Every structure is written in structure tokens, then in C-alpha cells.
N, CA, C and O atoms as a GROMACS GRO file, in nm:
protein
  388
    1UNK      N    1   1.525  -0.447  -1.957
    1UNK     CA    2   1.580  -0.314  -1.967
    1UNK      C    3   1.583  -0.253  -1.828
    1UNK      O    4   1.487  -0.265  -1.752
    2UNK      N    5   1.691  -0.188  -1.798
    2UNK     CA    6   1.701  -0.115  -1.672
    2UNK      C    7   1.719   0.032  -1.705
    2UNK      O    8   1.794   0.069  -1.795
    3UNK      N    9   1.648   0.116  -1.631
    3UNK     CA   10   1.656   0.260  -1.649
    3UNK      C   11   1.697   0.322  -1.516
    3UNK      O   12   1.635   0.296  -1.413
    4UNK      N   13   1.800   0.403  -1.519
    4UNK     CA   14   1.845   0.473  -1.398
    4UNK      C   15   1.791   0.615  -1.403
    4UNK      O   16   1.808   0.685  -1.502
    5UNK      N   17   1.725   0.656  -1.295
    5UNK     CA   18   1.669   0.791  -1.291
    5UNK      C   19   1.747   0.874  -1.189
    5UNK      O   20   1.801   0.820  -1.092
    6UNK      N   21   1.751   1.005  -1.211
    6UNK     CA   22   1.819   1.092  -1.115
    6UNK      C   23   1.746   1.092  -0.980
    6UNK      O   24   1.627   1.061  -0.975
    7UNK      N   25   1.817   1.126  -0.872
    7UNK     CA   26   1.758   1.123  -0.738
    7UNK      C   27   1.631   1.206  -0.724
    7UNK      O   28   1.538   1.165  -0.655
    8UNK      N   29   1.625   1.324  -0.789
    8UNK     CA   30   1.505   1.407  -0.775
    8UNK      C   31   1.382   1.341  -0.838
    8UNK      O   32   1.271   1.358  -0.789
    9UNK      N   33   1.401   1.266  -0.947
    9UNK     CA   34   1.289   1.194  -1.009
    9UNK      C   35   1.251   1.076  -0.922
    9UNK      O   36   1.133   1.046  -0.904
   10UNK      N   37   1.350   1.008  -0.867
   10UNK     CA   38   1.322   0.895  -0.777
   10UNK      C   39   1.240   0.941  -0.657
   10UNK      O   40   1.145   0.874  -0.617
   11UNK      N   41   1.277   1.056  -0.598
   11UNK     CA   42   1.202   1.108  -0.483
   11UNK      C   43   1.058   1.141  -0.522
   11UNK      O   44   0.964   1.109  -0.449
   12UNK      N   45   1.042   1.204  -0.638
   12UNK     CA   46   0.907   1.239  -0.684
   12UNK      C   47   0.823   1.115  -0.710
   12UNK      O   48   0.705   1.110  -0.675
   13UNK      N   49   0.884   1.013  -0.772
   13UNK     CA   50   0.813   0.888  -0.797
   13UNK      C   51   0.772   0.820  -0.667
   13UNK      O   52   0.660   0.772  -0.654
   14UNK      N   53   0.865   0.815  -0.572
   14UNK     CA   54   0.837   0.751  -0.443
   14UNK      C   55   0.724   0.824  -0.370
   14UNK      O   56   0.635   0.761  -0.314
   15UNK      N   57   0.729   0.955  -0.372
   15UNK     CA   58   0.626   1.035  -0.306
   15UNK      C   59   0.489   1.011  -0.370
   15UNK      O   60   0.390   0.990  -0.299
   16UNK      N   61   0.483   1.015  -0.503
   16UNK     CA   62   0.355   0.995  -0.572
   16UNK      C   63   0.304   0.852  -0.554
   16UNK      O   64   0.184   0.831  -0.535
   17UNK      N   65   0.393   0.754  -0.560
   17UNK     CA   66   0.353   0.615  -0.542
   17UNK      C   67   0.294   0.593  -0.404
   17UNK      O   68   0.191   0.526  -0.389
   18UNK      N   69   0.359   0.650  -0.303
   18UNK     CA   70   0.308   0.638  -0.165
   18UNK      C   71   0.170   0.704  -0.155
   18UNK      O   72   0.080   0.652  -0.089
   19UNK      N   73   0.155   0.816  -0.220
   19UNK     CA   74   0.029   0.891  -0.215
   19UNK      C   75  -0.088   0.811  -0.273
   19UNK      O   76  -0.199   0.817  -0.221
   20UNK      N   77  -0.062   0.736  -0.380
   20UNK     CA   78  -0.171   0.661  -0.444
   20UNK      C   79  -0.173   0.513  -0.405
   20UNK      O   80  -0.256   0.437  -0.454
   21UNK      N   81  -0.082   0.472  -0.315
   21UNK     CA   82  -0.086   0.336  -0.263
   21UNK      C   83  -0.030   0.230  -0.356
   21UNK      O   84  -0.085   0.121  -0.366
   22UNK      N   85   0.079   0.261  -0.424
   22UNK     CA   86   0.143   0.163  -0.510
   22UNK      C   87   0.294   0.174  -0.489
   22UNK      O   88   0.340   0.245  -0.400
   23UNK      N   89   0.370   0.104  -0.571
   23UNK     CA   90   0.515   0.113  -0.562
   23UNK      C   91   0.566   0.204  -0.672
   23UNK      O   92   0.497   0.223  -0.773
   24UNK      N   93   0.684   0.262  -0.655
   24UNK     CA   94   0.739   0.345  -0.762
   24UNK      C   95   0.754   0.268  -0.894
   24UNK      O   96   0.730   0.322  -1.002
   25UNK      N   97   0.794   0.142  -0.885
   25UNK     CA   98   0.812   0.060  -1.005
   25UNK      C   99   0.681   0.044  -1.081
   25UNK      O  100   0.676   0.059  -1.203
   26UNK      N  101   0.573   0.011  -1.007
   26UNK     CA  102   0.444  -0.007  -1.072
   26UNK      C  103   0.391   0.125  -1.127
   26UNK      O  104   0.325   0.127  -1.231
   27UNK      N  105   0.419   0.234  -1.059
   27UNK     CA  106   0.378   0.366  -1.107
   27UNK      C  107   0.446   0.398  -1.240
   27UNK      O  108   0.382   0.446  -1.333
   28UNK      N  109   0.576   0.370  -1.249
   28UNK     CA  110   0.649   0.396  -1.373
   28UNK      C  111   0.597   0.307  -1.485
   28UNK      O  112   0.575   0.354  -1.596
   29UNK      N  113   0.577   0.178  -1.456
   29UNK     CA  114   0.525   0.087  -1.558
   29UNK      C  115   0.389   0.133  -1.608
   29UNK      O  116   0.363   0.131  -1.729
   30UNK      N  117   0.302   0.174  -1.518
   30UNK     CA  118   0.169   0.220  -1.557
   30UNK      C  119   0.180   0.346  -1.643
   30UNK      O  120   0.109   0.359  -1.743
   31UNK      N  121   0.268   0.438  -1.604
   31UNK     CA  122   0.286   0.561  -1.681
   31UNK      C  123   0.339   0.530  -1.821
   31UNK      O  124   0.294   0.590  -1.919
   32UNK      N  125   0.434   0.438  -1.830
   32UNK     CA  126   0.487   0.401  -1.961
   32UNK      C  127   0.383   0.332  -2.047
   32UNK      O  128   0.376   0.355  -2.168
   33UNK      N  129   0.302   0.246  -1.985
   33UNK     CA  130   0.194   0.181  -2.060
   33UNK      C  131   0.098   0.284  -2.118
   33UNK      O  132   0.061   0.278  -2.235
   34UNK      N  133   0.058   0.380  -2.034
   34UNK     CA  134  -0.035   0.484  -2.079
   34UNK      C  135   0.025   0.566  -2.192
   34UNK      O  136  -0.046   0.607  -2.284
   35UNK      N  137   0.154   0.591  -2.185
   35UNK     CA  138   0.220   0.677  -2.283
   35UNK      C  139   0.247   0.605  -2.414
   35UNK      O  140   0.229   0.664  -2.521
   36UNK      N  141   0.290   0.478  -2.408
   36UNK     CA  142   0.338   0.412  -2.528
   36UNK      C  143   0.252   0.300  -2.583
   36UNK      O  144   0.268   0.263  -2.700
   37UNK      N  145   0.163   0.244  -2.505
   37UNK     CA  146   0.080   0.135  -2.555
   37UNK      C  147  -0.055   0.187  -2.601
   37UNK      O  148  -0.105   0.287  -2.549
   38UNK      N  149  -0.112   0.121  -2.696
   38UNK     CA  150  -0.240   0.161  -2.752
   38UNK      C  151  -0.349   0.159  -2.647
   38UNK      O  152  -0.358   0.064  -2.569
   39UNK      N  153  -0.431   0.260  -2.644
   39UNK     CA  154  -0.542   0.265  -2.548
   39UNK      C  155  -0.655   0.172  -2.591
   39UNK      O  156  -0.750   0.150  -2.514
   40UNK      N  157  -0.646   0.117  -2.712
   40UNK     CA  158  -0.749   0.023  -2.759
   40UNK      C  159  -0.743  -0.108  -2.680
   40UNK      O  160  -0.846  -0.174  -2.661
   41UNK      N  161  -0.625  -0.144  -2.634
   41UNK     CA  162  -0.608  -0.268  -2.559
   41UNK      C  163  -0.612  -0.238  -2.411
   41UNK      O  164  -0.509  -0.209  -2.350
   42UNK      N  165  -0.730  -0.246  -2.351
   42UNK     CA  166  -0.749  -0.216  -2.209
   42UNK      C  167  -0.708  -0.331  -2.119
   42UNK      O  168  -0.673  -0.309  -2.003
   43UNK      N  169  -0.711  -0.455  -2.173
   43UNK     CA  170  -0.680  -0.571  -2.090
   43UNK      C  171  -0.531  -0.588  -2.076
   43UNK      O  172  -0.455  -0.561  -2.169
   44UNK      N  173  -0.488  -0.634  -1.958
   44UNK     CA  174  -0.347  -0.660  -1.934
   44UNK      C  175  -0.312  -0.796  -1.992
   44UNK      O  176  -0.390  -0.891  -1.979
   45UNK      N  177  -0.197  -0.807  -2.057
   45UNK     CA  178  -0.156  -0.938  -2.108
   45UNK      C  179  -0.132  -1.035  -1.993
   45UNK      O  180  -0.102  -0.995  -1.881
   46UNK      N  181  -0.146  -1.165  -2.023
   46UNK     CA  182  -0.122  -1.265  -1.919
   46UNK      C  183   0.023  -1.257  -1.873
   46UNK      O  184   0.113  -1.230  -1.952
   47UNK      N  185   0.044  -1.281  -1.744
   47UNK     CA  186   0.176  -1.276  -1.689
   47UNK      C  187   0.220  -1.134  -1.652
   47UNK      O  188   0.332  -1.114  -1.605
   48UNK      N  189   0.134  -1.039  -1.672
   48UNK     CA  190   0.164  -0.899  -1.642
   48UNK      C  191   0.165  -0.878  -1.491
   48UNK      O  192   0.087  -0.941  -1.420
   49UNK      N  193   0.253  -0.791  -1.443
   49UNK     CA  194   0.257  -0.761  -1.300
   49UNK      C  195   0.132  -0.684  -1.259
   49UNK      O  196   0.075  -0.612  -1.341
   50UNK      N  197   0.090  -0.696  -1.133
   50UNK     CA  198  -0.025  -0.619  -1.084
   50UNK      C  199   0.003  -0.470  -1.095
   50UNK      O  200   0.118  -0.427  -1.082
   51UNK      N  201  -0.102  -0.391  -1.120
   51UNK     CA  202  -0.083  -0.248  -1.140
   51UNK      C  203  -0.099  -0.168  -1.012
   51UNK      O  204  -0.050  -0.055  -1.005
   52UNK      N  205  -0.166  -0.221  -0.912
   52UNK     CA  206  -0.188  -0.148  -0.788
   52UNK      C  207  -0.157  -0.237  -0.669
   52UNK      O  208  -0.141  -0.358  -0.683
   53UNK      N  209  -0.149  -0.176  -0.552
   53UNK     CA  210  -0.128  -0.253  -0.430
   53UNK      C  211  -0.244  -0.350  -0.409
   53UNK      O  212  -0.222  -0.464  -0.367
   54UNK      N  213  -0.366  -0.306  -0.437
   54UNK     CA  214  -0.483  -0.393  -0.421
   54UNK      C  215  -0.471  -0.515  -0.512
   54UNK      O  216  -0.506  -0.626  -0.472
   55UNK      N  217  -0.421  -0.495  -0.636
   55UNK     CA  218  -0.401  -0.608  -0.727
   55UNK      C  219  -0.298  -0.705  -0.670
   55UNK      O  220  -0.314  -0.827  -0.679
   56UNK      N  221  -0.192  -0.650  -0.611
   56UNK     CA  222  -0.087  -0.735  -0.554
   56UNK      C  223  -0.137  -0.818  -0.437
   56UNK      O  224  -0.092  -0.931  -0.418
   57UNK      N  225  -0.229  -0.762  -0.360
   57UNK     CA  226  -0.278  -0.829  -0.239
   57UNK      C  227  -0.403  -0.913  -0.263
   57UNK      O  228  -0.456  -0.974  -0.170
   58UNK      N  229  -0.450  -0.916  -0.387
   58UNK     CA  230  -0.570  -0.993  -0.420
   58UNK      C  231  -0.548  -1.139  -0.379
   58UNK      O  232  -0.446  -1.199  -0.413
   59UNK      N  233  -0.642  -1.194  -0.307
   59UNK     CA  234  -0.629  -1.330  -0.258
   59UNK      C  235  -0.573  -1.338  -0.118
   59UNK      O  236  -0.578  -1.444  -0.054
   60UNK      N  237  -0.519  -1.226  -0.068
   60UNK     CA  238  -0.462  -1.224   0.066
   60UNK      C  239  -0.544  -1.137   0.162
   60UNK      O  240  -0.529  -1.146   0.283
   61UNK      N  241  -0.631  -1.052   0.106
   61UNK     CA  242  -0.710  -0.962   0.188
   61UNK      C  243  -0.842  -1.031   0.221
   61UNK      O  244  -0.904  -1.093   0.134
   62UNK      N  245  -0.885  -1.020   0.344
   62UNK     CA  246  -1.010  -1.082   0.382
   62UNK      C  247  -1.049  -1.043   0.523
   62UNK      O  248  -0.992  -0.951   0.581
   63UNK      N  249  -1.144  -1.112   0.575
   63UNK     CA  250  -1.196  -1.084   0.708
   63UNK      C  251  -1.182  -1.211   0.790
   63UNK      O  252  -1.203  -1.321   0.742
   64UNK      N  253  -1.146  -1.192   0.916
   64UNK     CA  254  -1.141  -1.306   1.006
   64UNK      C  255  -1.211  -1.268   1.135
   64UNK      O  256  -1.227  -1.150   1.166
   65UNK      N  257  -1.251  -1.364   1.206
   65UNK     CA  258  -1.314  -1.341   1.335
   65UNK      C  259  -1.211  -1.372   1.441
   65UNK      O  260  -1.146  -1.477   1.437
   66UNK      N  261  -1.194  -1.282   1.537
   66UNK     CA  262  -1.089  -1.298   1.638
   66UNK      C  263  -1.105  -1.425   1.720
   66UNK      O  264  -1.007  -1.475   1.777
   67UNK      N  265  -1.226  -1.479   1.728
   67UNK     CA  266  -1.244  -1.601   1.807
   67UNK      C  267  -1.173  -1.720   1.744
   67UNK      O  268  -1.156  -1.824   1.808
   68UNK      N  269  -1.130  -1.706   1.617
   68UNK     CA  270  -1.052  -1.811   1.554
   68UNK      C  271  -0.911  -1.816   1.613
   68UNK      O  272  -0.843  -1.918   1.603
   69UNK      N  273  -0.868  -1.706   1.676
   69UNK     CA  274  -0.732  -1.696   1.727
   69UNK      C  275  -0.725  -1.672   1.878
   69UNK      O  276  -0.625  -1.706   1.941
   70UNK      N  277  -0.831  -1.615   1.935
   70UNK     CA  278  -0.834  -1.584   2.077
   70UNK      C  279  -0.962  -1.644   2.135
   70UNK      O  280  -1.071  -1.611   2.089
   71UNK      N  281  -0.951  -1.732   2.234
   71UNK     CA  282  -1.072  -1.791   2.290
   71UNK      C  283  -1.169  -1.684   2.339
   71UNK      O  284  -1.131  -1.594   2.414
   72UNK      N  285  -1.292  -1.694   2.297
   72UNK     CA  286  -1.394  -1.596   2.335
   72UNK      C  287  -1.391  -1.470   2.249
   72UNK      O  288  -1.480  -1.386   2.263
   73UNK      N  289  -1.293  -1.456   2.163
   73UNK     CA  290  -1.284  -1.340   2.076
   73UNK      C  291  -1.209  -1.226   2.142
   73UNK      O  292  -1.213  -1.211   2.264
   74UNK      N  293  -1.141  -1.147   2.063
   74UNK     CA  294  -1.066  -1.032   2.114
   74UNK      C  295  -1.158  -0.910   2.116
   74UNK      O  296  -1.256  -0.904   2.043
   75UNK      N  297  -1.124  -0.816   2.198
   75UNK     CA  298  -1.204  -0.693   2.209
   75UNK      C  299  -1.124  -0.575   2.153
   75UNK      O  300  -1.111  -0.472   2.219
   76UNK      N  301  -1.072  -0.592   2.034
   76UNK     CA  302  -0.982  -0.492   1.976
   76UNK      C  303  -1.053  -0.360   1.944
   76UNK      O  304  -0.988  -0.256   1.943
   77UNK      N  305  -1.182  -0.363   1.918
   77UNK     CA  306  -1.253  -0.241   1.879
   77UNK      C  307  -1.309  -0.165   1.999
   77UNK      O  308  -1.359  -0.053   1.983
   78UNK      N  309  -1.302  -0.222   2.114
   78UNK     CA  310  -1.356  -0.154   2.231
   78UNK      C  311  -1.258  -0.050   2.283
   78UNK      O  312  -1.139  -0.077   2.298
   79UNK      N  313  -1.308   0.068   2.311
   79UNK     CA  314  -1.230   0.179   2.366
   79UNK      C  315  -1.108   0.210   2.279
   79UNK      O  316  -1.003   0.246   2.333
   80UNK      N  317  -1.120   0.198   2.147
   80UNK     CA  318  -1.006   0.219   2.060
   80UNK      C  319  -0.955   0.363   2.065
   80UNK      O  320  -0.835   0.386   2.056
   81UNK      N  321  -1.045   0.460   2.078
   81UNK     CA  322  -1.004   0.600   2.087
   81UNK      C  323  -0.920   0.625   2.212
   81UNK      O  324  -0.819   0.696   2.207
   82UNK      N  325  -0.964   0.568   2.323
   82UNK     CA  326  -0.889   0.585   2.448
   82UNK      C  327  -0.753   0.516   2.440
   82UNK      O  328  -0.653   0.571   2.488
   83UNK      N  329  -0.748   0.398   2.381
   83UNK     CA  330  -0.622   0.326   2.366
   83UNK      C  331  -0.526   0.404   2.275
   83UNK      O  332  -0.406   0.412   2.302
   84UNK      N  333  -0.578   0.460   2.166
   84UNK     CA  334  -0.498   0.539   2.074
   84UNK      C  335  -0.438   0.661   2.145
   84UNK      O  336  -0.319   0.689   2.131
   85UNK      N  337  -0.522   0.733   2.220
   85UNK     CA  338  -0.476   0.851   2.292
   85UNK      C  339  -0.369   0.814   2.395
   85UNK      O  340  -0.270   0.885   2.408
   86UNK      N  341  -0.389   0.705   2.467
   86UNK     CA  342  -0.291   0.661   2.567
   86UNK      C  343  -0.158   0.626   2.500
   86UNK      O  344  -0.052   0.656   2.554
   87UNK      N  345  -0.164   0.564   2.384
   87UNK     CA  346  -0.042   0.529   2.311
   87UNK      C  347   0.031   0.655   2.265
   87UNK      O  348   0.153   0.661   2.273
   88UNK      N  349  -0.043   0.755   2.218
   88UNK     CA  350   0.019   0.881   2.178
   88UNK      C  351   0.089   0.948   2.296
   88UNK      O  352   0.199   1.002   2.282
   89UNK      N  353   0.025   0.945   2.412
   89UNK     CA  354   0.086   1.004   2.531
   89UNK      C  355   0.214   0.932   2.569
   89UNK      O  356   0.314   0.995   2.603
   90UNK      N  357   0.213   0.797   2.562
   90UNK     CA  358   0.334   0.719   2.592
   90UNK      C  359   0.446   0.754   2.494
   90UNK      O  360   0.562   0.768   2.535
   91UNK      N  361   0.413   0.767   2.366
   91UNK     CA  362   0.514   0.802   2.266
   91UNK      C  363   0.570   0.941   2.291
   91UNK      O  364   0.690   0.964   2.281
   92UNK      N  365   0.481   1.035   2.323
   92UNK     CA  366   0.525   1.172   2.351
   92UNK      C  367   0.618   1.176   2.472
   92UNK      O  368   0.722   1.241   2.469
   93UNK      N  369   0.580   1.104   2.577
   93UNK     CA  370   0.661   1.100   2.699
   93UNK      C  371   0.796   1.034   2.675
   93UNK      O  372   0.894   1.067   2.742
   94UNK      N  373   0.801   0.941   2.580
   94UNK     CA  374   0.927   0.873   2.549
   94UNK      C  375   1.010   0.951   2.448
   94UNK      O  376   1.121   0.911   2.412
   95UNK      N  377   0.955   1.065   2.401
   95UNK     CA  378   1.028   1.148   2.305
   95UNK      C  379   1.027   1.095   2.163
   95UNK      O  380   1.113   1.131   2.082
   96UNK      N  381   0.930   1.011   2.131
   96UNK     CA  382   0.922   0.955   1.998
   96UNK      C  383   0.809   1.016   1.915
   96UNK      O  384   0.774   0.962   1.810
   97UNK      N  385   0.753   1.126   1.961
   97UNK     CA  386   0.642   1.187   1.889
   97UNK      C  387   0.666   1.335   1.875
   97UNK      O  388   0.584   1.406   1.816
   0.00000   0.00000   0.00000
């Protein structure tokens, strides 16, 4: 089934989905499930799409050590505030901020 929504509803869905970290499609599916499916069945049926961004990324999120990619390890966390401020200044000077 395909449902076409007016632009103002699409904008509202996109805004809310971004706010809670999901996609508009998953937000609509979740809303429809809550509205029309029995609350007695809390488990998702097999083959069901993930309900959140975290569900979608399950199995892909993790931790790595920079020494696996950069000999001696990267120093990405050092002076991060100063690097961030310098980047903001560069963007401002380039007229992109």
C-alpha cells in the first residue's frame, strides 16, 4: 500500500523523525502500529523493519582503536576544542557560517 501525504504533513513528519533520530517512514509505521495493532502483542513479527535508527545500525556500531588504521594511533581527541574553534573560524571567514 502506498499513501500520499500533503506537503505540510510530510514536513511535520520529517521534522519529528529528525528530532527523535529515525526516518519519516519508520515514524509513520510506528504510529500506525500503535494506533491499529493490539498493544497485547509487544514483540515485532519476524521480517519486520527496524523501528529506530539504533535498530537499523545494530551490528554496525562499535568501537575501534585508531592504531588499527594509523601507525602509533591517531590523536583525534587531543585539543578537540581548539580544532573545533579553528574550523568554525575558517567557515566564518569563507562565508559558510
